[in-house]
N, C-alpha and C positions, 0 to 999 in steps of 0.2 A: 637486122631483121625488121620487118614491118609489124607493128602492133597498133590496134585501135584503142586509144586510151582516153579515160575520162579525167579531165583536169578540174572541172567544177560541175556541179549538178544544175541542170537546166532542162526545160521542156525538150522533148525529142525533136520537135519541129525546128529547133535552132541548130540541129545536127551537132550535139556536144561531143560526140566521139571523134577524136582527131587521129589521123594517120601519123604515126611517129616512128622514126628510126631509132631503135635501141639495140644494145649489144645482145647477141645470142646468150641466153643465161647458162651458167655453169652449175651443175648439180653439186650439192654438198653430200656428206655421208648419209645414206638412207634415201636419197632422192634419185629421180631419173629425169632425163630430158626427153620430152616427147615432141616429135615433129607432127604438127597438127594437120589432119586431113580435112575434117569438118567440125563445125561447132553449132549446136542448136541455139536458138534464141528463145529466151524465157521471160515471163512477166517479172521475175525477180531481177533480171537485167534491167528492165524498164524502170522498176522501182528504184534501183540503184542509180540509174542515170538521172531520173527526175527528182530524186531527193526524198522519196518516201521512206527509204532506209539509208543509213549513212555508213559507208566504209570508214575504217579508222584512219585512212591516209589517202592522199592524192599525189601523183596520178595513180590510177588503177586500171588494169586491163580486165574488163568483165568477160563473161563466158564460162559456163560450168556444165555444159553437155558436150564434152570433147571426145572425139575419136581420133586416134593418131597411132603412130608407130614409135616404139621406144628406140631412141638413138644413142643414148649414153646412160650408163648405170654407175653410180658411185657407192662402193661398199658391197657387202654380200647381200644378195637378194635372189628370190625365186624368179623375178622378172628377167627376161632375156632380151638382149638387143635384137631388134627386128620384130618383136612381138607386138601385135595389134591390141590396144587397150582402150578402155573407157575411163574418163576422169569425171567424177560426179561432183555435186555441190559440196559434200563433206571432204575437206582437204586433209584434216587430221584432228585427232582428239588426244587428250592427255594420257588415257589408258590407266589412270590411277585413282580417279575420283569415284565416288559411290555410284554414279551413273554409269561410267565406263565399266566398272567391275560387275554390274548386273546386266550388261549388254545393251545399255541405253546411251551409247556415246553420242547420239543425236541431241541429248540434253546436256552434254558436257559443258560446264561453264568456261572451259578453256579451249573449246573447239574453234577451229579456223575453217573458213569456207572459201572455195575456189571462186575467183573472180570478184571477191569481196575483201578478204584479208590478204590474199596473195593473188598475183596476176593469173588471169585465166586464159581462155582459148580464143579470144578475138585477136589472134596473133599467129605467126608462123611457127613459133616454138614456145614451149612453156615447161615449167618444172612441176613435178608432183611427188608426193610421198609414196614410195614404192608399196607400202603396206595397204594403201587405200585404192590402188588401181583395180579396175574391174576387167576381167577377161571377157572379150566379146565372143559370143558363140559364132562358129564358122558360118552358120546358115543365115546370119544377119549382116546385111551390107552396112558400110559406114553411114550412108544417108539414112537408113532405117534405124540404125542403132542410136544416133544422136538424141532423138526425142525420148528414147527410153531412159536416158541417164538422169533426168530430173522429172519431167512431166510423167514419165512412167513409174519411176521408183517412188516418188512422193505420193503419186496417185494410188499406187499399190498399198502404201502405208495407210492412206486414208481409208481404203477398203478394210484393212485389218482393224483399224481403230473403230470402225463401224460394226465390227463383228458380224460381217455378212455371211449368211448361210446359203448353200445352194437352193435354188427354187424360190427365194424371196423376191418381193417386188421392191425395187430400189429406185430412188429418185436421184438424178444428177442435176444440180443447179449450176448453170453455166456449162458451155460446151466448146471449150477450146482445146489446146494441145493435150492436156491431161485427160479430160473427160472422154475424148474420142478414142483414147487407148483403153480407158477403164470400162467403157461400154463393151468392148470386145472381150475383156476378162470376165465381166459379169455374164455375158451371153455364153461364154465357154463354161461357166459354172451353172448354167441353166436358170439364171435369174431373168425375170421380167424387168425392163428398164423404162422409166418415164424420164423425159428430159425437159428441163425448164430453161429456156433461153429467149432473150428478146429478138435475136436475129432470125429472120425467116430462113436465111441460107443455112444457118447452123441447125435449125429445126429439121430441115430437109436432110442435111447430112446425118443427123441422128436417126431419122427414119431409115435412111439407106443402110445404116449400120445395125439396124434391128430393134430400134426403140418401138415399144408398143404404143407410145403416145408422146407427142412433143408439143409444147406450148410455152406460155410465159408463167413465171413465178406468180402465185396467187390464183391461177386458174385451176379448175377441178379436173384432175386426170382420170377420174372415174371411181377410184377406190383409194383407201388410205395406204400409204407406203409402210413397209416394214422398217426400212433404214433409208438414209439419205446422205449424200456427200455434197458439200457446198464448195464449188470452185470459184465462183464469182467473188471478188474482193470487196463486197458491199455488205455491211452489217445487217441491213434490213432483210437481205435474202436469207440469212440464218433463221430469222423469225418465220418467213414464209415456209422454210423447210420444216421447222418444228410444227407448224400448223398442218402440214401435210402428212405427218407420220402418225402411226397408231400408238396407243398407250404401250409403254415398254420399248418403244423404238429408240433408235440412236441417230443423231446427226453428227457427222464429223466435218470439220472445216479444214479444207486443204488450201491454206493461204499463209504465206510468210508475213504478208502485210494485208490489213483489212481495215475498212472504216469502222467506227464504233458501232456496236450493236445498240439500237435504240431501246428505250424502256418498253416492256411489253407485259401483258397480264400474266400473272402466275399460272392461270388456268392453261395457258399455252404450253407450259413446261410440265404441269402436274400430270399425274398418271404414270409416273416413273419413266417419263421421256428423259433422254440425256443429250447434252450438247458437249462435244469434245473437240479439242484443237489437235492439230497435227504439227509437230515441230521437226522439220528437216527429215532425215531418214538415217538408218544405221547402215553400216557396210553390208551386214547380212541381208538387209532388205534388198540391196542391189544385186547380190549374188542370187537370191531366191527369185527376184522378179525377172532377171535376164533369162534364167532357166525356164520360167513360166512363159515368157514372151516367145521363146523358141518353140516350146511344146504346144502352145496355143496358136502359133502362127500369126501373132499380132502384126498388123500392118499400120505404119504411120503415114498419115496423109501429110505430105511434105511440100512446102513451097521453097524452091531453091533460090538462093541469092549468092552473088559473089561477095567475098569479104569486103570489098570496097563499097558495097551497098548496105553496110550494117545499119547505118542510121535510118535508111529507108525501110529496112526489114522491121526494125523496132517500131517505126511510125505506122507501117501497115498493120502490124500486130495490134497496136493500140487502137486502131480504127476498125479492127475485125475485117480486114480486106481479104482474108483467106481462111480456109478451113484447116484444122490441124496445126502444124508447127512450121516456122521458118527454120531453114538450115543454111548456114553459111559454108560455102565451099572455099577452103583456104588454098588447097592445091589439088 
């Protein structure tokens, strides 16, 4: 089978993902083999390729927003051959540590992640742990489902971490794959949304999706925010978000990798403002979010690429050449 693998970390401009012929993988007990239909392209994939985060071994096949069909099941499982499933970032957790036992397997020190510890979806076939597969609602197509499996799920956790209440005024800092889905959730919840992004095209995209204001970080949106979510992986943006929220407000940071937050005056945080990080997502986050996505009628703005164009898709994402998310069509 064909897989696009990373053998060494390099700038995406050098096209480091290489087409490789490898054997079709055979599942072990508790695993399933999935025939990949589509796979979303995420900034975490770019961080992996370019060396911002480091997988434990090479080569590795990235890709963790996978939609496909179960082809083979090994051992007893509720998953059936022919079932359409989603494979998210969380591949597996230990199930025994203090974090797993209180429903925080996203913090499990033994967790493994798709396309990072184990081969992911930039390939024709892949293996997955049957316990962590997500059923895709019938009303959501493969192409529309892929961005929901990371950009959507982790974005949803960021909204939860910010403790957003219906009717509040929310700021989104950065407006890529995750934020363009979360603005739809926030509008469904009756919130006002202000969007902060450098890209004029992304600003217009935000207005088209219902933002009451769109501009750049540091600009005055007219009134203080109740809460904010930072999607841009730039530490100084977290400070701009803190400056924009009211006393008692919360800023959550939706980034697996981010540049250091520069020193800033204590007065920016004072007034019981809070700054919170988001680490991965739980399996239940995925179940809850996919149900919400169907209920709210979320629509992913998708740029389609063939699997052979994976390096170009990552480069285009890096250069903000499209709105929403790139999706690779494998078959």
